[in-house]
Every structure is written in structure tokens, then in C-alpha cells.
C-alpha positions in Angstrom: 84.6 107.2 102.7 87.4 110.1 101.5 86.7 111.3 98.0 89.4 112.2 95.2 90.1 115.3 96.2 91.2 114.0 99.3 93.4 111.6 98.0 96.5 112.8 96.6 98.5 111.1 93.8 102.2 111.0 93.0 103.2 109.9 89.8 106.7 109.5 88.9 108.1 110.2 85.6 105.1 112.5 84.8 106.7 114.8 82.3 105.6 113.0 79.3 104.2 109.9 77.5 102.7 107.2 79.8 103.3 109.3 83.2 101.7 112.5 81.8 98.8 110.9 80.5 98.1 109.0 83.8 98.5 112.2 85.7 96.0 113.9 83.4 93.5 111.0 84.1 93.6 111.1 87.8 93.7 115.1 87.6 90.5 114.9 85.6 89.2 112.6 88.0 89.5 114.9 90.9 92.8 114.1 92.8 95.5 116.8 93.3 98.3 115.0 91.4 102.1 115.4 92.2 104.1 115.1 89.1 107.4 113.9 89.8 110.2 113.9 87.4 114.2 114.2 86.7 113.6 116.6 83.4 112.4 120.1 83.3 109.4 119.5 81.2 107.7 118.1 84.1 106.7 121.9 85.0 104.9 122.7 81.7 102.8 119.5 82.2 101.9 119.9 85.6 101.1 123.8 84.1 98.9 122.3 81.4 97.1 120.5 83.7 96.4 123.2 86.2 95.1 125.2 82.7 93.1 122.6 82.3 91.2 122.8 85.3 93.0 120.2 87.5 95.2 120.5 91.0 98.7 120.0 89.9 102.1 120.6 91.1 105.9 119.5 89.6 108.4 118.1 91.5 111.9 117.4 90.3 112.9 114.2 91.3 115.5 111.3 90.3 113.9 108.3 91.9 117.3 106.7 91.9 118.7 109.3 94.5 118.1 108.3 98.1 118.4 111.7 99.6 115.7 113.4 97.0 113.5 110.8 97.5 113.6 111.2 101.1 112.7 114.7 100.6 109.4 113.8 99.2 107.3 114.7 102.5 109.1 118.5 102.3 108.3 118.8 98.8 104.7 117.7 99.0 103.9 119.6 102.1 100.5 119.8 103.2 99.5 117.2 100.6 102.0 114.6 102.2 99.4 113.6 105.0 96.5 113.4 102.1 98.9 111.0 100.0 96.4 108.0 98.4 97.9 106.8 95.3 101.4 106.2 94.4 102.0 105.4 90.7 105.8 104.2 90.2 106.1 104.9 86.5 109.7 106.5 86.3 111.6 104.4 84.1 114.4 104.6 81.2 115.5 102.4 78.7 118.7 103.1 77.1 119.5 102.2 73.0 122.0 102.8 70.5 120.9 104.1 67.2 117.5 103.0 68.3 118.4 99.4 69.2 119.0 97.8 72.8 122.4 96.9 73.5 123.6 93.2 73.7 124.2 92.0 76.9 128.1 91.5 75.5 128.5 94.5 74.9 126.6 96.3 77.9 129.0 98.5 80.5 128.2 97.9 83.7 127.5 101.6 84.5 124.2 101.1 82.0 123.2 98.1 83.6 123.4 99.7 87.2 121.8 102.9 86.2 118.6 101.0 84.5 118.2 99.1 87.8 118.6 101.8 89.6 116.1 104.2 88.2 113.5 101.2 87.2 113.6 98.9 90.0 115.4 100.4 93.2 113.7 104.0 92.3 110.3 102.1 92.9 111.5 100.7 96.0 112.7 104.0 97.5 109.7 106.0 96.6 107.3 103.5 97.7 109.1 102.6 101.2 108.9 106.3 101.6 105.4 106.7 100.7 104.0 103.8 103.0 104.0 106.2 106.4 100.9 108.3 105.2 99.3 105.3 103.2 99.2 103.4 106.6 98.1 106.1 108.9 95.0 106.5 106.8 94.4 102.9 106.3 94.1 103.1 102.4 96.3 103.2 99.5 97.0 102.6 96.2 100.3 101.8 94.7 100.7 101.0 90.7 103.7 99.5 89.4 104.7 100.2 85.7 106.3 97.0 84.7 106.0 96.1 81.0 105.4 93.3 78.5 109.4 92.8 78.5 108.7 91.4 82.0 106.4 88.7 80.5 107.8 87.2 77.6 110.8 87.7 75.2 111.6 91.1 73.7 113.6 92.3 70.7 113.0 95.7 71.6 113.9 96.5 75.2 117.5 95.4 76.7 118.4 93.1 79.2 118.7 95.6 81.9 115.3 97.0 80.9 113.5 93.4 81.0 115.4 92.4 84.2 114.2 95.5 86.1 110.8 95.3 85.2 110.4 91.8 85.9 112.1 92.5 89.3 109.4 95.2 89.8 106.5 92.7 89.3 108.3 90.5 92.2 108.4 93.6 94.4 104.9 94.5 93.9 103.8 90.9 94.8 106.0 91.4 97.8 104.7 94.9 99.0 100.9 93.7 98.3 101.2 90.8 100.7 103.1 93.4 103.4 100.6 95.8 103.0 97.4 94.3 102.5 96.4 94.2 106.2 96.7 97.8 106.0 94.2 98.3 103.5 96.5 99.0 100.5 96.6 97.5 97.3 99.6 96.9 95.2 99.2 96.4 91.6 101.4 96.2 88.5 100.5 97.5 84.6 102.4 95.9 82.3 101.9 97.9 79.0 102.8 96.8 75.4 104.2 98.7 72.6 102.5 102.3 73.4 103.2 105.2 71.2 105.3 107.3 73.4 108.3 109.5 72.4 110.7 106.3 74.1 108.7 104.0 71.7 109.3 106.2 68.4 112.9 106.6 69.4 113.3 102.8 68.3 115.1 102.0 65.1 113.4 102.1 61.6 111.1 98.9 61.2 110.8 97.7 64.8 107.4 99.5 65.6 106.2 98.0 62.0 107.3 94.4 63.0 105.7 94.9 66.5 102.5 96.0 65.3 102.2 92.8 62.7 101.8 90.9 66.2 99.1 93.1 67.8 95.3 91.5 67.4 93.9 94.9 67.5 95.8 96.4 65.0 97.2 99.1 66.5 99.8 100.5 69.0 98.7 101.6 72.1 98.0 105.1 73.4 99.1 106.4 76.9 95.4 107.2 77.4 94.8 103.3 77.2 97.5 103.0 79.7 96.2 105.7 82.1 92.7 104.2 82.1 93.7 100.9 83.6 95.6 102.9 86.1 92.9 104.9 87.0 90.6 101.8 87.6 93.6 100.4 89.8 93.6 103.4 91.9 89.9 103.7 92.3 87.8 102.0 95.1 86.2 99.8 92.3 89.6 97.8 92.4 89.5 97.3 96.2 89.8 93.6 96.1 92.6 93.3 93.6 96.2 92.7 94.8 99.1 91.7 93.5 98.0 91.3 90.0 99.3 92.4 86.8 97.1 93.9 84.4 98.9 93.4 80.4 97.6 96.6 78.2 99.0 95.5 74.7 95.8 95.1 72.6 96.7 91.3 72.6 100.3 90.9 71.7 100.8 88.9 75.1 98.4 86.4 76.1 99.3 84.6 79.2 
């Protein structure tokens, strides 16, 4: 059975927040990690992981750009055939003065961009990564969805909620399709996590959310990373098509 060093992990949206924490956790477990993000900060994040003893490289990637995604095999080079873990974390959640735009005021361009990054981007990346995973008859795909896909939200916009709900449906379909190949596909649905995206909310929004959390605190990116690491491990071999809520009890289905 292959060890962590032979299971390359690709994490999108890895420059900061949850993506950076997931990349750090997987690197600490011994996985070579490719950190993909559209922003330049991803280079520094990968450098920090290398400084901590991990094997990491940065890739500049707009997941909504089919040409850039199609170039992933070239970008990863010798790592491509060793790909074992794909974490579709890249996502955007536009706000106006820290609050989501109302549906009646939402420009079509904004709607389209959110779905392109959050949903179509995960489709493109997953589709591109299927061949090396199938070739080795082992793989883990994790979709980063949201509590906004599980229940009402006054923090996320309608486009964000719709994209993350769609991501869960896509994950289930992919789980059925890839199960015979030894590849699991699961979703993680974070609640309110202390990230740069969450800190951009309008005054009082995080405090109001905190009052709904039985554990009495916002989550950390590391809380989410621990769950992703489990789903990426051999311990989760019989878990597929599932959604795990990481929200301190703020949503209980």
C-alpha cells in the first residue's frame, strides 16, 4: 500500500485560510503538496511549508479557466502520475461593505463568476484529475462546500449558497461514478470559520453567528483541515458521497 510520500495532494485556493491550513496539514503528514491559487500569495505560503520541512510547490491557477486547468499535468510534471488527493477548496463570496448583495440587485456577471469559480472550477479540476487517480486505482477527492449549502444564511449571497449546494450534488454524482475505481468523493461543510473571508463581514455579523454556536467559538482553519486529512486517509476508505459538517454544532441535520 502506498504511503503519504507517494500520494501527491493538490489543494486549490491554498494561498490562505482553510486552503492553506489543509495544505499545511497534508504536508505535515508527509504528502507532497501542490498549492494552487490565482493570487501571488500562494508562493509565500508554499515557501513557508518548505521551511517547515514539507514538500510543497506553488501553482498559479484560476480554476474557472479551462485552459489553465488543462495545463495542470504540465504544471505538476513528475508529480502528476503520483496524484492521489484533490481538495477543491477554491471559492469566492463577493460582498458589498461586508454584506451579501440582494438577489434583486445582483449583476449577472457577479452571479456567473461565483458559479464559475466555486462550482465549475471544481468540475474542471476534478475532471482533469480523474485519469491519474483511476490509473492507480486509489484516490481521494474532497469538496469544500459550506453551511450555506445546508441551511439558510444571512452571511452568504445567493450565488455562493447556490454554488456550494451544487457542489454537494456534484460530489455525490462523482462518488457514484468513481467508486468502482477505488476513489472516494466527500464534502466538508464548514460553518463560521475565522478566515480572511469571514473577517471581511460587516460589523456584528460574526458576533451574531457566534451566539448560534453551541461550542461557543468560531472555528479555525485547522479544525477543517483535520477533517479533510481524515477523508484523505486510508481510515476513510469506506466513506464516500458524505457531507461532514464542521460548525461547532451551529447546524445539526
